[in-house]
PyMOL CGO cylinders between C-alpha atoms (Angstrom):
from pymol import cmd
from pymol.cgo import CYLINDER

trace = [
    CYLINDER, 235.09, -104.10, 125.26, 238.15, -104.11, 122.77, 0.3, 1, 1, 1, 1, 1, 1,
    CYLINDER, 238.15, -104.11, 122.77, 238.88, -107.53, 124.77, 0.3, 1, 1, 1, 1, 1, 1,
    CYLINDER, 238.88, -107.53, 124.77, 235.56, -109.04, 123.90, 0.3, 1, 1, 1, 1, 1, 1,
    CYLINDER, 235.56, -109.04, 123.90, 235.45, -108.21, 120.04, 0.3, 1, 1, 1, 1, 1, 1,
    CYLINDER, 235.45, -108.21, 120.04, 238.69, -110.02, 119.93, 0.3, 1, 1, 1, 1, 1, 1,
    CYLINDER, 238.69, -110.02, 119.93, 237.82, -113.04, 121.36, 0.3, 1, 1, 1, 1, 1, 1,
    CYLINDER, 237.82, -113.04, 121.36, 234.54, -113.15, 119.51, 0.3, 1, 1, 1, 1, 1, 1,
    CYLINDER, 234.54, -113.15, 119.51, 236.42, -112.85, 116.42, 0.3, 1, 1, 1, 1, 1, 1,
    CYLINDER, 236.42, -112.85, 116.42, 238.80, -115.88, 117.46, 0.3, 1, 1, 1, 1, 1, 1,
    CYLINDER, 238.80, -115.88, 117.46, 235.51, -118.01, 118.19, 0.3, 1, 1, 1, 1, 1, 1,
    CYLINDER, 235.51, -118.01, 118.19, 234.11, -117.58, 114.92, 0.3, 1, 1, 1, 1, 1, 1,
    CYLINDER, 234.11, -117.58, 114.92, 237.50, -118.07, 112.78, 0.3, 1, 1, 1, 1, 1, 1,
    CYLINDER, 237.50, -118.07, 112.78, 237.65, -120.77, 115.34, 0.3, 1, 1, 1, 1, 1, 1,
    CYLINDER, 237.65, -120.77, 115.34, 234.20, -122.18, 114.48, 0.3, 1, 1, 1, 1, 1, 1,
    CYLINDER, 234.20, -122.18, 114.48, 234.69, -121.54, 110.53, 0.3, 1, 1, 1, 1, 1, 1,
    CYLINDER, 234.69, -121.54, 110.53, 237.74, -123.64, 110.84, 0.3, 1, 1, 1, 1, 1, 1,
    CYLINDER, 237.74, -123.64, 110.84, 236.34, -126.45, 112.79, 0.3, 1, 1, 1, 1, 1, 1,
    CYLINDER, 236.34, -126.45, 112.79, 233.55, -126.46, 110.60, 0.3, 1, 1, 1, 1, 1, 1,
    CYLINDER, 233.55, -126.46, 110.60, 235.36, -126.81, 107.47, 0.3, 1, 1, 1, 1, 1, 1,
    CYLINDER, 235.36, -126.81, 107.47, 237.72, -129.19, 108.76, 0.3, 1, 1, 1, 1, 1, 1,
    CYLINDER, 237.72, -129.19, 108.76, 234.85, -131.34, 109.87, 0.3, 1, 1, 1, 1, 1, 1,
    CYLINDER, 234.85, -131.34, 109.87, 233.45, -131.34, 106.57, 0.3, 1, 1, 1, 1, 1, 1,
    CYLINDER, 233.45, -131.34, 106.57, 236.81, -132.53, 105.06, 0.3, 1, 1, 1, 1, 1, 1,
    CYLINDER, 236.81, -132.53, 105.06, 236.56, -135.39, 107.46, 0.3, 1, 1, 1, 1, 1, 1,
    CYLINDER, 236.56, -135.39, 107.46, 233.02, -136.36, 106.96, 0.3, 1, 1, 1, 1, 1, 1,
    CYLINDER, 233.02, -136.36, 106.96, 233.77, -136.14, 103.12, 0.3, 1, 1, 1, 1, 1, 1,
    CYLINDER, 233.77, -136.14, 103.12, 237.21, -138.09, 103.41, 0.3, 1, 1, 1, 1, 1, 1,
    CYLINDER, 237.21, -138.09, 103.41, 235.49, -141.00, 105.82, 0.3, 1, 1, 1, 1, 1, 1,
    CYLINDER, 235.49, -141.00, 105.82, 232.37, -141.24, 103.19, 0.3, 1, 1, 1, 1, 1, 1,
    CYLINDER, 232.37, -141.24, 103.19, 235.14, -141.83, 100.36, 0.3, 1, 1, 1, 1, 1, 1,
    CYLINDER, 235.14, -141.83, 100.36, 236.91, -144.10, 102.56, 0.3, 1, 1, 1, 1, 1, 1,
    CYLINDER, 236.91, -144.10, 102.56, 233.81, -145.53, 103.55, 0.3, 1, 1, 1, 1, 1, 1,
    CYLINDER, 233.81, -145.53, 103.55, 232.92, -146.23, 99.94, 0.3, 1, 1, 1, 1, 1, 1,
    CYLINDER, 232.92, -146.23, 99.94, 236.36, -147.68, 98.74, 0.3, 1, 1, 1, 1, 1, 1,
    CYLINDER, 236.36, -147.68, 98.74, 236.17, -149.93, 101.91, 0.3, 1, 1, 1, 1, 1, 1,
    CYLINDER, 236.17, -149.93, 101.91, 232.66, -151.38, 101.28, 0.3, 1, 1, 1, 1, 1, 1,
    CYLINDER, 232.66, -151.38, 101.28, 233.10, -151.55, 97.50, 0.3, 1, 1, 1, 1, 1, 1,
    CYLINDER, 233.10, -151.55, 97.50, 236.53, -153.40, 98.32, 0.3, 1, 1, 1, 1, 1, 1,
    CYLINDER, 236.53, -153.40, 98.32, 234.30, -156.09, 100.02, 0.3, 1, 1, 1, 1, 1, 1,
    CYLINDER, 234.30, -156.09, 100.02, 232.04, -156.67, 97.24, 0.3, 1, 1, 1, 1, 1, 1,
    CYLINDER, 232.04, -156.67, 97.24, 233.02, -159.63, 95.48, 0.3, 1, 1, 1, 1, 1, 1,
    CYLINDER, 233.02, -159.63, 95.48, 233.27, -158.27, 91.58, 0.3, 1, 1, 1, 1, 1, 1,
    CYLINDER, 233.27, -158.27, 91.58, 231.92, -161.86, 90.31, 0.3, 1, 1, 1, 1, 1, 1,
    CYLINDER, 231.92, -161.86, 90.31, 228.84, -162.76, 88.75, 0.3, 1, 1, 1, 1, 1, 1,
    CYLINDER, 228.84, -162.76, 88.75, 227.30, -165.77, 89.86, 0.3, 1, 1, 1, 1, 1, 1,
    CYLINDER, 227.30, -165.77, 89.86, 225.63, -168.23, 87.01, 0.3, 1, 1, 1, 1, 1, 1,
    CYLINDER, 225.63, -168.23, 87.01, 223.91, -171.62, 87.28, 0.3, 1, 1, 1, 1, 1, 1,
    CYLINDER, 223.91, -171.62, 87.28, 222.97, -173.89, 84.42, 0.3, 1, 1, 1, 1, 1, 1,
    CYLINDER, 222.97, -173.89, 84.42, 222.13, -176.94, 83.25, 0.3, 1, 1, 1, 1, 1, 1,
    CYLINDER, 222.13, -176.94, 83.25, 224.04, -178.90, 80.26, 0.3, 1, 1, 1, 1, 1, 1,
    CYLINDER, 224.04, -178.90, 80.26, 222.21, -181.73, 78.56, 0.3, 1, 1, 1, 1, 1, 1,
    CYLINDER, 222.21, -181.73, 78.56, 223.56, -184.03, 75.40, 0.3, 1, 1, 1, 1, 1, 1,
    CYLINDER, 223.56, -184.03, 75.40, 221.61, -184.32, 72.30, 0.3, 1, 1, 1, 1, 1, 1,
    CYLINDER, 221.61, -184.32, 72.30, 218.93, -186.47, 73.89, 0.3, 1, 1, 1, 1, 1, 1,
    CYLINDER, 218.93, -186.47, 73.89, 218.25, -184.34, 76.69, 0.3, 1, 1, 1, 1, 1, 1,
    CYLINDER, 218.25, -184.34, 76.69, 220.21, -186.50, 79.19, 0.3, 1, 1, 1, 1, 1, 1,
    CYLINDER, 220.21, -186.50, 79.19, 222.05, -184.43, 81.98, 0.3, 1, 1, 1, 1, 1, 1,
    CYLINDER, 222.05, -184.43, 81.98, 225.97, -184.05, 81.80, 0.3, 1, 1, 1, 1, 1, 1,
    CYLINDER, 225.97, -184.05, 81.80, 228.19, -185.34, 84.21, 0.3, 1, 1, 1, 1, 1, 1,
    CYLINDER, 228.19, -185.34, 84.21, 231.74, -184.34, 83.09, 0.3, 1, 1, 1, 1, 1, 1,
    CYLINDER, 231.74, -184.34, 83.09, 234.21, -181.52, 83.50, 0.3, 1, 1, 1, 1, 1, 1,
    CYLINDER, 234.21, -181.52, 83.50, 234.22, -179.24, 80.76, 0.3, 1, 1, 1, 1, 1, 1,
    CYLINDER, 234.22, -179.24, 80.76, 235.98, -176.48, 79.53, 0.3, 1, 1, 1, 1, 1, 1,
    CYLINDER, 235.98, -176.48, 79.53, 233.26, -173.46, 78.82, 0.3, 1, 1, 1, 1, 1, 1,
    CYLINDER, 233.26, -173.46, 78.82, 233.78, -170.07, 77.40, 0.3, 1, 1, 1, 1, 1, 1,
    CYLINDER, 233.78, -170.07, 77.40, 231.25, -167.48, 78.76, 0.3, 1, 1, 1, 1, 1, 1,
    CYLINDER, 231.25, -167.48, 78.76, 231.09, -163.96, 77.27, 0.3, 1, 1, 1, 1, 1, 1,
    CYLINDER, 231.09, -163.96, 77.27, 229.32, -160.89, 77.54, 0.3, 1, 1, 1, 1, 1, 1,
    CYLINDER, 229.32, -160.89, 77.54, 227.83, -158.84, 74.51, 0.3, 1, 1, 1, 1, 1, 1,
    CYLINDER, 227.83, -158.84, 74.51, 225.80, -155.76, 73.90, 0.3, 1, 1, 1, 1, 1, 1,
    CYLINDER, 225.80, -155.76, 73.90, 223.78, -157.58, 71.18, 0.3, 1, 1, 1, 1, 1, 1,
    CYLINDER, 223.78, -157.58, 71.18, 221.48, -160.59, 71.47, 0.3, 1, 1, 1, 1, 1, 1,
    CYLINDER, 221.48, -160.59, 71.47, 223.01, -161.98, 68.36, 0.3, 1, 1, 1, 1, 1, 1,
    CYLINDER, 223.01, -161.98, 68.36, 226.37, -161.39, 66.47, 0.3, 1, 1, 1, 1, 1, 1,
    CYLINDER, 226.37, -161.39, 66.47, 228.70, -158.56, 67.42, 0.3, 1, 1, 1, 1, 1, 1,
    CYLINDER, 228.70, -158.56, 67.42, 231.80, -158.97, 69.60, 0.3, 1, 1, 1, 1, 1, 1,
    CYLINDER, 231.80, -158.97, 69.60, 232.05, -159.85, 73.18, 0.3, 1, 1, 1, 1, 1, 1,
    CYLINDER, 232.05, -159.85, 73.18, 233.03, -157.17, 75.74, 0.3, 1, 1, 1, 1, 1, 1,
    CYLINDER, 233.03, -157.17, 75.74, 233.85, -159.46, 78.04, 0.3, 1, 1, 1, 1, 1, 1,
    CYLINDER, 233.85, -159.46, 78.04, 235.01, -163.12, 78.03, 0.3, 1, 1, 1, 1, 1, 1,
    CYLINDER, 235.01, -163.12, 78.03, 236.57, -166.02, 80.12, 0.3, 1, 1, 1, 1, 1, 1,
    CYLINDER, 236.57, -166.02, 80.12, 237.32, -169.61, 79.21, 0.3, 1, 1, 1, 1, 1, 1,
    CYLINDER, 237.32, -169.61, 79.21, 236.85, -171.64, 82.73, 0.3, 1, 1, 1, 1, 1, 1,
    CYLINDER, 236.85, -171.64, 82.73, 236.69, -175.55, 83.59, 0.3, 1, 1, 1, 1, 1, 1,
    CYLINDER, 236.69, -175.55, 83.59, 233.35, -176.22, 85.05, 0.3, 1, 1, 1, 1, 1, 1,
    CYLINDER, 233.35, -176.22, 85.05, 232.09, -179.54, 86.80, 0.3, 1, 1, 1, 1, 1, 1,
    CYLINDER, 232.09, -179.54, 86.80, 229.03, -180.65, 85.73, 0.3, 1, 1, 1, 1, 1, 1,
    CYLINDER, 229.03, -180.65, 85.73, 226.82, -182.96, 87.77, 0.3, 1, 1, 1, 1, 1, 1,
    CYLINDER, 226.82, -182.96, 87.77, 223.83, -184.48, 86.74, 0.3, 1, 1, 1, 1, 1, 1,
    CYLINDER, 223.83, -184.48, 86.74, 223.56, -181.73, 84.23, 0.3, 1, 1, 1, 1, 1, 1,
    CYLINDER, 223.56, -181.73, 84.23, 223.91, -178.75, 86.98, 0.3, 1, 1, 1, 1, 1, 1,
    CYLINDER, 223.91, -178.75, 86.98, 226.91, -176.67, 87.22, 0.3, 1, 1, 1, 1, 1, 1,
    CYLINDER, 226.91, -176.67, 87.22, 227.40, -173.15, 88.96, 0.3, 1, 1, 1, 1, 1, 1,
    CYLINDER, 227.40, -173.15, 88.96, 230.48, -170.59, 88.29, 0.3, 1, 1, 1, 1, 1, 1,
    CYLINDER, 230.48, -170.59, 88.29, 231.39, -167.52, 89.55, 0.3, 1, 1, 1, 1, 1, 1,
    CYLINDER, 231.39, -167.52, 89.55, 231.89, -164.98, 86.25, 0.3, 1, 1, 1, 1, 1, 1,
    CYLINDER, 231.89, -164.98, 86.25, 234.94, -163.20, 86.32, 0.3, 1, 1, 1, 1, 1, 1,
    CYLINDER, 234.94, -163.20, 86.32, 236.85, -165.35, 88.67, 0.3, 1, 1, 1, 1, 1, 1,
    CYLINDER, 236.85, -165.35, 88.67, 239.56, -165.93, 85.78, 0.3, 1, 1, 1, 1, 1, 1,
    CYLINDER, 239.56, -165.93, 85.78, 239.38, -162.75, 84.01, 0.3, 1, 1, 1, 1, 1, 1,
    CYLINDER, 239.38, -162.75, 84.01, 237.83, -159.74, 85.84, 0.3, 1, 1, 1, 1, 1, 1,
    CYLINDER, 237.83, -159.74, 85.84, 234.93, -157.95, 84.24, 0.3, 1, 1, 1, 1, 1, 1,
    CYLINDER, 234.93, -157.95, 84.24, 235.69, -154.52, 83.95, 0.3, 1, 1, 1, 1, 1, 1,
    CYLINDER, 235.69, -154.52, 83.95, 232.83, -151.74, 84.99, 0.3, 1, 1, 1, 1, 1, 1,
    CYLINDER, 232.83, -151.74, 84.99, 232.59, -150.63, 82.00, 0.3, 1, 1, 1, 1, 1, 1,
    CYLINDER, 232.59, -150.63, 82.00, 231.22, -153.72, 80.33, 0.3, 1, 1, 1, 1, 1, 1,
    CYLINDER, 231.22, -153.72, 80.33, 227.89, -152.88, 82.19, 0.3, 1, 1, 1, 1, 1, 1,
    CYLINDER, 227.89, -152.88, 82.19, 227.97, -149.21, 81.03, 0.3, 1, 1, 1, 1, 1, 1,
    CYLINDER, 227.97, -149.21, 81.03, 224.65, -149.74, 79.35, 0.3, 1, 1, 1, 1, 1, 1,
    CYLINDER, 224.65, -149.74, 79.35, 221.29, -151.79, 80.37, 0.3, 1, 1, 1, 1, 1, 1,
    CYLINDER, 221.29, -151.79, 80.37, 221.33, -154.37, 77.35, 0.3, 1, 1, 1, 1, 1, 1,
    CYLINDER, 221.33, -154.37, 77.35, 223.92, -156.93, 78.23, 0.3, 1, 1, 1, 1, 1, 1,
    CYLINDER, 223.92, -156.93, 78.23, 223.79, -160.93, 76.56, 0.3, 1, 1, 1, 1, 1, 1,
    CYLINDER, 223.79, -160.93, 76.56, 225.46, -163.46, 78.23, 0.3, 1, 1, 1, 1, 1, 1,
    CYLINDER, 225.46, -163.46, 78.23, 227.14, -165.84, 75.40, 0.3, 1, 1, 1, 1, 1, 1,
    CYLINDER, 227.14, -165.84, 75.40, 227.75, -169.81, 76.52, 0.3, 1, 1, 1, 1, 1, 1,
    CYLINDER, 227.75, -169.81, 76.52, 230.09, -171.98, 74.12, 0.3, 1, 1, 1, 1, 1, 1,
    CYLINDER, 230.09, -171.98, 74.12, 230.99, -175.34, 75.43, 0.3, 1, 1, 1, 1, 1, 1,
    CYLINDER, 230.99, -175.34, 75.43, 234.04, -176.74, 74.41, 0.3, 1, 1, 1, 1, 1, 1,
    CYLINDER, 234.04, -176.74, 74.41, 234.61, -176.57, 70.89, 0.3, 1, 1, 1, 1, 1, 1,
    CYLINDER, 234.61, -176.57, 70.89, 230.76, -176.43, 69.93, 0.3, 1, 1, 1, 1, 1, 1,
    CYLINDER, 230.76, -176.43, 69.93, 229.25, -173.35, 68.51, 0.3, 1, 1, 1, 1, 1, 1,
    CYLINDER, 229.25, -173.35, 68.51, 227.84, -170.48, 70.86, 0.3, 1, 1, 1, 1, 1, 1,
    CYLINDER, 227.84, -170.48, 70.86, 224.68, -171.59, 72.28, 0.3, 1, 1, 1, 1, 1, 1,
    CYLINDER, 224.68, -171.59, 72.28, 221.77, -169.62, 71.08, 0.3, 1, 1, 1, 1, 1, 1,
    CYLINDER, 221.77, -169.62, 71.08, 219.86, -167.94, 71.96, 0.3, 1, 1, 1, 1, 1, 1,
    CYLINDER, 219.86, -167.94, 71.96, 222.21, -165.59, 74.48, 0.3, 1, 1, 1, 1, 1, 1,
    CYLINDER, 222.21, -165.59, 74.48, 220.85, -165.04, 77.98, 0.3, 1, 1, 1, 1, 1, 1,
    CYLINDER, 220.85, -165.04, 77.98, 219.85, -161.51, 78.95, 0.3, 1, 1, 1, 1, 1, 1,
    CYLINDER, 219.85, -161.51, 78.95, 221.42, -160.31, 81.96, 0.3, 1, 1, 1, 1, 1, 1,
    CYLINDER, 221.42, -160.31, 81.96, 219.06, -158.83, 84.20, 0.3, 1, 1, 1, 1, 1, 1,
    CYLINDER, 219.06, -158.83, 84.20, 219.17, -156.87, 87.58, 0.3, 1, 1, 1, 1, 1, 1,
    CYLINDER, 219.17, -156.87, 87.58, 218.41, -158.43, 90.85, 0.3, 1, 1, 1, 1, 1, 1,
    CYLINDER, 218.41, -158.43, 90.85, 216.31, -156.18, 93.16, 0.3, 1, 1, 1, 1, 1, 1,
    CYLINDER, 216.31, -156.18, 93.16, 218.95, -154.55, 95.64, 0.3, 1, 1, 1, 1, 1, 1,
    CYLINDER, 218.95, -154.55, 95.64, 221.11, -153.90, 92.52, 0.3, 1, 1, 1, 1, 1, 1,
    CYLINDER, 221.11, -153.90, 92.52, 218.39, -151.94, 91.22, 0.3, 1, 1, 1, 1, 1, 1,
    CYLINDER, 218.39, -151.94, 91.22, 218.19, -149.90, 94.35, 0.3, 1, 1, 1, 1, 1, 1,
    CYLINDER, 218.19, -149.90, 94.35, 222.15, -149.34, 94.34, 0.3, 1, 1, 1, 1, 1, 1,
    CYLINDER, 222.15, -149.34, 94.34, 221.78, -147.92, 90.93, 0.3, 1, 1, 1, 1, 1, 1,
    CYLINDER, 221.78, -147.92, 90.93, 220.17, -144.63, 92.54, 0.3, 1, 1, 1, 1, 1, 1,
    CYLINDER, 220.17, -144.63, 92.54, 223.40, -144.12, 94.61, 0.3, 1, 1, 1, 1, 1, 1,
    CYLINDER, 223.40, -144.12, 94.61, 225.68, -143.12, 91.78, 0.3, 1, 1, 1, 1, 1, 1,
    CYLINDER, 225.68, -143.12, 91.78, 223.14, -139.84, 91.63, 0.3, 1, 1, 1, 1, 1, 1,
    CYLINDER, 223.14, -139.84, 91.63, 223.09, -139.64, 95.57, 0.3, 1, 1, 1, 1, 1, 1,
    CYLINDER, 223.09, -139.64, 95.57, 219.40, -140.64, 95.33, 0.3, 1, 1, 1, 1, 1, 1,
    CYLINDER, 219.40, -140.64, 95.33, 218.83, -143.28, 97.55, 0.3, 1, 1, 1, 1, 1, 1,
    CYLINDER, 218.83, -143.28, 97.55, 214.94, -143.67, 98.61, 0.3, 1, 1, 1, 1, 1, 1,
]
cmd.load_cgo(trace, "trace")
């Protein structure tokens, strides 16, 4: 009888130790997966636009443009900005914001953000463009609280 009790105690200890180790492994793997996945997500914001002259004619040019993100729709100080050269063809351009100057995650710590655009030495265009979510980003917002539906 004594041998059985010792054997049972040994099995319980192994079970508890293995379950704790298993939990630690799962936790570490989930953290690693999160880090691995977030490393694969481009930290860029794709933005497309149309530029025209004062008569409404589409531009065809290479231009220096300053993009800035603000917490207010007018005035205020930029939370982030970068200057980049864009190629405009038939008035259309596409740029990946954050390619020159990384956008810190803290820039999006609030829901109200606006994009300011300044071409060359001109004044910043008005009004600023409100930055909005896309469908999957709204779903991913629940991941921070671990509440994905």
